[in-house]
N, C-alpha and C positions, 0 to 999 in steps of 0.2 A: 380727366373728364371723359365720359363715354363718347365713343365715336358716333358719327352721323348714322351709320348703319345700325348700331346698337339702339340708338334712340328711336329710329324708324321702326325697328323690329318690335320694340316695347309698345310703341304707339299702335301698330297693327294688331298686336296681341290684345291690347286693352280694348280696342274697338271691336275685335272679334268676340270678346266676352260681353261687352256692354250692349252691342247692337241687338242680339237676340232678347236680352232683358228688356230693352226699350220696346221692341216689337210686342213682347208679351204684355207690357203695360198699355200699349196703344191699341191692341186688338179689341178690347171691350169698347173703347171709344169709337172705333171704326164700326163695330157691330151696332152700336147705338145709332150712329148716323145712317147706316143702311136700313135699320128697322124703321127709322123715321120716314123713310121714303116708300115703305111697303104698306099695303092695306092689312087690316087685322088678320085676315085669313092667310096672308102671305108670311106673316111673322111666325106663325105656328105651322107652316107647311112642312111637308115630309122632306124637302130638300133644304140644305143650308144655303142661304143667300149671302154672297160676299160682295155683290155689286149693287149700287143704288138703283132704285126704280123711279117711278114717276108720281107717286101718291103723296109727296110731301105737302103740296098745296092743299090737297083735300084733307089731310090729317090736321094741318094747321087751321083750316076753316072749321073743322069739327071741334078742335080745341078752343078756338075763339068763341064759338057758339055755346059751348057747354060751360065755360068758365070766365069769359071776358078776360082772356089771358093778357091782352095788351094793358088793360087797367092794372092787373095784378103785377105786371112787370114794372110799370111806372111807380106803383106803391113800393115795391121792393127796392127800386133804385133810390127813391127819396128816403126811405127808412135806413137803408145801408149807408147812404152818403151822410145824412145828419148824424146817425149813430157813430160813424167813424170819426167825424170832426169833433163831436162832443167827448167821445171816449178817449181819443188821443189827447185832447186838452186836459181831461180829468186825470188820466194816468200819468201824463207828463208832470203835472203839478204835484201829484202825490209822490211820484218817484223823486222829484227835486227836493221835496220836504224831507223825505226819508234819507236822502243821500247827503244833504248839506246842513241840516239843522240837528242840533243836539237837544233833546227834550226828555222829560221824565216819561217813561213808558215806551220809548222809541223801540227798544228791543222786543218788548211784548207785542207792539203793533206789527213789527216785521214777522214775528213768529206766528201771529194770527193770520196774516196774509199768506204765509207759507202753508199754514194749516188748511186754509180754504181751498187751496189747489188740490188737496187730496180728497176733498168731499165730492162725491158724484153729484152732478147737476140735479138728478132726480130727487135728492134729499131736500133741496131748497126750493124747487119749482112749485110745489103745492103751497107751502106757507107764503111764498111770494105772490102766487095767484090770489090767495085769499086776501092778502093785504091790499093788492091793487083793485080787485074786483069788488070785494065786500066792504072793506074798511074805507078805501078812498073812492069807491064807486066810479072808477075810471076805466072800466073795460070798454072795448070797442072804441078806442081813441088812439090818436097819434102818440099821446103821452105813454099809454100802456105798451105800445109797440117799441118805443125808442128808449125811454128812461130807465125802467127797471134793470135791463141787462148792461147798463153803461159801465159799471165798475168791473174792471177786468184785472184779477189778481196777478196773472202772468204778465200783463202789460205793465203794471206798476213795478214789479220786480225787474222787468226788462229795462224800463227807463231808469230805475234806480241804479242798476249796474252800469248803464251807459253814462249817467252823470257822475258816478263814482270814479270812472276811468279818466275823467277830464282833469287836466292839471290844475291844482289848487292855486298856483301862482296867478293864473288869469283872474280868478275871482277876488283874490287878495288885492290885486292891482285895481280892480273895479271898485272895491270898497274904499281904497285909499283915494281914488278920484271922486268919491262921493256919489257914485251911481247907485240909484235905488235898487232894491231887491227885484222889483218887477221888471225894470229895464235890464238888469243883469240876466234875469231868466229869459226874457223874450228876445233880447238883442245879442246876447253872448252865448248862453247855454243852449238854447234851441237851435240856432244855426250850426253850432259845433256838433250837434247830434242829428243832423239832417238824415244821414243814412239809416239810423235807428228808427227815426220817425217814419221814414218811408216804408221800412219793413213792417213796423207795427201797424201802419195804416192798411197795408195789404192784408195782414192777418185779421185785423178787426173787420175790414170790409167783407172778406170771405166768410167770417164767422156770422155776420149779420145776414149776408146774402143766402147762406145755406140753412139758416135757422128755421126749423120746422115746428118744434114742439111748443115753444112759447107763443108765437103768433097763432097757432091752432087753439091754444087754451084761452088766450085773452081776448080773442075776437070771434064773434059769432055772426057778424054781418057779412054777407057775400061781397059787398062793395068795398070792404076793408081787407080782403084776403091778399096775402103776399103770394108771390109766384109759387114757392114750394107747397103752400097750403092749397092753392088752386090745383096743382098737379095731383095732390093727394085726394082731392074731391072727386077725381075721375074713377077712383076705385070704389065701385058700388057693390051692393049685395048680389045683384043679378047680372051686372054688366061692368066690364072693365074696358075702357078705351085705350088699348095698348098703343095704337098708332099716335093718338094725341099725347100720351105720356112720353113716348119717345121723342116726338117733336118738341114738347116742352123741355125735356131734358137737354136736347141739343141747344135750344135757344138759351137756356140757363147756363150751360157749360161754356159755350163759345166765347162770350164776352170775358169770362174769367180766364180762359186760356190765353186770349189775346192780351189781357191786362198783365198776366204773369210774364208772358214772353217779352212784352214791351218793357216791364219794370224789373226783370230778373236781376239785372246788374245792381240796382238799388237794394233789392231784397237780400241778395247774397252779401253785399257790403254791410247792410244793417245787421244781419245775423252774426257776422264775423267781427263786428266792430269792437265788441268787448273782449275779443280773444288776445289782442295785443295792446299793451299800454304804451 
């Protein structure tokens, strides 16, 4: 076993390498915070500003006046929360079916799901938009914002792998006891995959929270704008409100950083859950 001195030396060397890398990653975030506190002429000044100033409130007031950003934040929170709940339920049930049931075409279904991961999103977004806006006539609605992106191929495969790693004996015992498939799924399988569900929930929430293209395409009403779309509307042909964009970026980023730091233990546990059987 290595001595205490050797372990301490390795720890110091590891931190000496990782600390500069962490600072490089954090520097753009700090710059964003500083820019959010500067007026527009200060952002593009001749000197580099590394310390916050006092224009944050003014920039936020301009942002709110131009975009009704508080409303957009509320819409983003509602859309991301409902999307996460529904998508986790859908992907969990699909993963359970692919992991535990044997049916004709199962291999083909899994292959198709794997294939959809390789498709760029831009390949399907236009047909999806035409179907929702023209065929279903449901543009500018909550349905259009939440339902079309619900199916997540990576989430299905993620949950399938998690369910596959569970011991088969547990489910055999449940069948012997006469427990229904729904009760087995909800009361046995889901609690056993709680770390995976937590990690998937974080991933899906971030995906919806940061989604820009689909809400931009499917909604044209200002009162239905999500927060990323509201920020994008600040970039005009003749004027760009850089201070407002920086404030909005800070407001959008801060909750996600807090959420990840608070739930990083569950995220890491869920990501690594399938590594050991």
